[in-house]
C-alpha positions in Angstrom: 34.7 44.3 27.3 31.6 46.1 28.6 28.1 45.0 27.8 27.7 48.2 25.8 30.6 47.3 23.6 29.2 43.7 23.2 25.9 45.0 21.9 27.4 47.4 19.3 30.0 44.9 18.2 27.2 42.4 17.6 25.2 44.8 15.5 28.2 45.7 13.5 28.9 42.0 12.8 25.2 41.3 12.0 25.2 44.2 9.5 28.6 44.0 7.9 30.0 40.5 8.2 29.2 37.5 6.0 28.8 35.2 9.0 26.7 35.7 12.1 25.4 32.8 14.3 22.8 33.1 17.0 21.6 30.4 19.3 18.1 30.0 20.9 18.1 29.5 24.6 14.7 28.1 25.4 14.0 29.4 28.8 13.0 26.4 31.0 10.2 26.0 33.5 12.8 26.1 36.3 14.0 28.3 39.2 17.6 27.8 38.1 19.3 28.0 34.7 22.8 26.7 35.4 22.0 23.1 34.6 21.0 24.1 31.1 24.3 25.8 30.4 25.7 22.8 28.6 27.9 24.9 26.2 31.3 23.8 25.2 34.0 26.4 24.7 34.2 25.5 21.0 30.5 26.2 20.5 30.6 29.5 22.5 33.4 30.7 20.3 31.1 30.2 17.3 28.1 32.1 18.7 27.6 35.8 18.3 24.4 36.1 20.4 21.8 34.2 22.4 18.1 34.5 21.8 16.0 33.9 25.0 12.5 32.7 24.3 9.4 34.2 26.0 7.1 31.4 27.1 6.6 29.9 23.6 3.4 28.0 23.0 2.0 29.9 26.0 3.7 27.6 28.5 5.0 28.9 31.8 8.8 29.4 31.7 11.5 31.4 33.4 11.5 35.1 32.6 13.1 35.8 29.2 14.3 39.2 30.4 16.1 37.9 33.5 17.5 34.8 31.6 18.9 37.2 29.0 20.6 39.3 31.7 22.1 36.2 33.3 23.4 34.7 30.0 24.9 38.0 28.9 26.6 38.6 32.2 27.8 35.0 32.5 29.2 34.3 29.0 29.9 37.9 27.8 27.9 37.1 24.7 25.0 39.5 23.8 21.5 38.3 24.6 18.4 39.1 22.4 15.4 39.2 24.6 12.1 38.0 23.1 9.1 40.1 24.1 5.5 39.0 23.5 2.5 41.3 23.1 0.4 38.5 24.6 1.3 39.2 28.2 2.0 42.9 28.5 0.1 46.1 27.8 1.9 49.2 26.4 2.5 50.6 29.9 4.3 47.4 31.0 6.2 47.1 27.7 7.6 50.6 27.9 8.5 50.3 31.6 10.3 47.0 31.0 12.3 48.3 28.0 13.4 51.4 30.0 14.6 49.2 32.8 16.3 46.8 30.4 18.1 49.8 28.8 19.9 50.6 32.0 21.1 47.0 32.2 22.3 47.0 28.6 19.7 44.6 27.4 19.0 46.4 24.2 18.4 43.6 21.7 14.7 42.8 21.5 12.9 40.2 19.4 9.3 41.4 19.0 6.6 38.8 18.9 2.8 38.9 18.9 2.8 35.7 21.0 1.0 32.3 20.9 -2.6 32.2 22.1 -3.1 31.1 25.7 -5.4 28.2 24.7 -2.3 26.4 23.4 -0.5 26.5 26.7 -0.7 25.2 30.3 -1.9 28.5 31.9 -5.4 28.6 30.5 -6.7 30.6 33.5 -4.6 33.6 32.3 -6.0 36.3 30.1 -4.2 37.5 27.0 -3.5 41.2 26.6 -2.8 41.5 22.9 -3.1 45.3 22.9 -1.5 45.2 19.5 0.7 42.9 17.4 4.5 42.9 17.2 4.5 46.0 14.9 3.2 48.1 17.9 6.3 47.0 19.9 8.5 48.0 17.0 6.8 51.5 17.1 7.3 51.7 20.9 11.0 51.0 20.5 11.3 53.6 17.8 9.7 56.2 20.2 12.0 55.2 23.1 15.1 55.6 20.9 14.0 59.2 20.6 13.6 59.4 24.4 9.8 59.6 24.0 7.0 57.4 25.1 4.2 56.0 22.9 2.2 59.2 23.6 5.1 61.3 22.4 5.9 62.5 25.9 9.6 63.1 26.8 11.4 60.6 29.0 14.3 61.9 31.1 17.9 60.6 30.9 19.8 59.2 28.0 18.5 56.2 26.1 21.2 53.9 24.8 20.0 52.7 21.4 17.6 49.7 21.4 17.8 47.4 18.5 14.5 45.7 17.5 14.2 42.5 15.6 11.1 40.6 14.2 10.1 37.1 13.0 8.7 35.7 9.8 7.2 32.3 8.9 9.5 30.4 6.5 6.7 28.7 4.6 3.8 31.2 4.1 0.5 30.1 2.7 0.4 33.2 0.5 3.7 34.6 -0.6 2.2 38.0 -1.3 1.1 38.3 2.3 4.4 37.1 3.7 6.3 39.6 1.5 4.0 42.4 2.7 4.6 41.4 6.4 8.4 41.4 5.9 8.2 44.9 4.3 5.9 46.3 7.1 8.2 45.0 9.8 11.3 46.5 8.1 9.5 49.8 7.6 8.6 49.8 11.3 12.3 49.6 12.2 13.2 45.9 12.4 17.0 45.7 12.2 16.7 42.0 11.4 14.1 39.4 10.4 14.5 36.0 12.0 12.7 33.1 10.2 11.2 29.9 11.5 13.3 26.8 10.6 14.0 26.3 6.9 14.6 23.0 5.1 14.4 24.2 1.5 17.2 26.0 -0.2 14.9 27.5 -2.8 12.7 29.1 -0.1 15.9 30.4 1.6 17.0 32.0 -1.6 13.6 33.5 -2.2 13.5 35.1 1.3 17.0 36.5 0.8 15.9 38.0 -2.5 12.8 39.6 -0.8 15.0 41.1 1.9 17.4 42.6 -0.6 14.6 44.0 -2.7 12.8 45.6 0.2 16.0 47.1 1.6 16.7 48.7 -1.8 13.1 50.0 -2.1 12.9 51.3 1.5 16.6 52.4 1.7 17.0 50.3 4.8 19.7 47.8 6.0 17.6 45.1 7.7 19.3 41.7 7.8 17.6 38.3 7.2 18.6 35.6 9.7 17.6 32.1 8.6 16.3 29.7 11.2 17.8 26.2 11.4 16.7 23.3 13.6 18.5 20.0 13.3 16.0 17.1 13.3 17.1 13.8 14.8 13.8 12.0 15.4 10.6 11.3 13.6 8.6 12.7 16.6 10.5 16.0 16.4 9.9 16.1 12.6 6.2 15.6 13.0 6.0 18.2 15.8 7.7 20.8 13.6 5.7 19.9 10.6 2.3 19.8 12.2 2.4 22.0 15.3 4.8 24.9 14.5 3.1 27.5 12.2 5.2 28.4 9.2 7.4 25.3 9.2 7.4 22.6 6.5 9.6 19.4 6.9 10.2 17.8 3.4 8.4 14.6 2.8 11.6 12.7 2.1 12.9 13.6 5.6 9.6 12.4 7.1 9.8 9.1 5.2 13.4 8.5 6.0 13.0 9.1 9.7 9.8 7.1 10.0 11.6 4.1 8.5 14.8 4.6 10.5 13.5 3.0 13.7 16.6 2.7 16.0 18.8 4.7 13.6 16.7 7.9 13.6 19.4 10.1 15.3 22.1 9.2 12.9 20.0 9.6 9.8 18.4 12.8 11.0 21.8 14.3 11.9 23.3 13.3 8.5 20.4 15.0 6.7 20.5 18.1 8.9 24.3 18.5 8.5 24.1 18.0 4.7 21.4 20.6 4.4 23.3 23.0 6.7 26.5 22.7 4.6 24.6 23.5 1.4 22.9 26.5 3.1 26.1 28.0 4.5 27.7 27.8 1.0 25.7 30.8 0.0 24.4 32.3 3.3 25.8 32.4 6.8 23.5 34.5 8.9 21.8 31.7 10.8 19.8 31.3 13.9 20.2 27.8 15.5 17.5 26.1 17.5 17.8 22.8 19.3 15.4 22.7 22.2 18.3 23.3 24.6 20.5 20.6 23.2 23.6 22.6 22.3 25.7 19.5 21.7 23.5 18.9 18.7 24.5 22.3 17.2 28.1 21.6 18.0 27.8 18.4 16.0 26.5 20.4 13.1 29.2 23.1 13.3 32.3 21.2 14.3 
């Protein structure tokens, strides 16, 4: 199967199937990727796409674009390339997207990007020419073979499919709803959330997505984030350091008291929550900080 077919088949499944699983490949700070390919055949058979991160928390990592290309060509599973507005101006973004198009990297997750003060490259200067909505508008233009200034671009553009992200636990629901709507109106084919640990929040986000699609006559898909927690340290990091994530207090209490049994208790809680979640919704984005066996334990 060609990469072109892989992309269109993924979009068809994302839009029309009840189940669609993606997996976050957290690009490492490494010259090589192979040692991070710890994927079993059983897990690979469950996955519909990879999502390659773009230097999250502003820390130096392997190129998300090149990691996406390598994963897609190695495993014949589509790769979604995360692109941050932090590090590129509109000239660079357009140039990279045009080049990616010729290589069949046509799934793009648009991010504004974490501020550089959080990372390990504080000498760098952020670009932030716009937020992620500007990248969605650039992709909309490119899909019409035009640049951001409405000038024609020669050759045939294969369709680029843009996605966006949303915090799972907003401080103000009205603001979060408005952000989801704006991203969908700007062409986001799917909205990926941060990790969710509350079924009621999940149902509310699903309801928002359905309502906005009906109002805007769109077909954007909601993909719920899921990160299994197997240690108190991880739970605290997600709860305190990752914007838009809230770990339930009973999870924090149980993991704090678990001592040497953290992994077993955390895995049991994570698996129990996942089973409840998948009973009513199965479009899920898995995150595990490059521990695919953890996801395999949840799924298998």
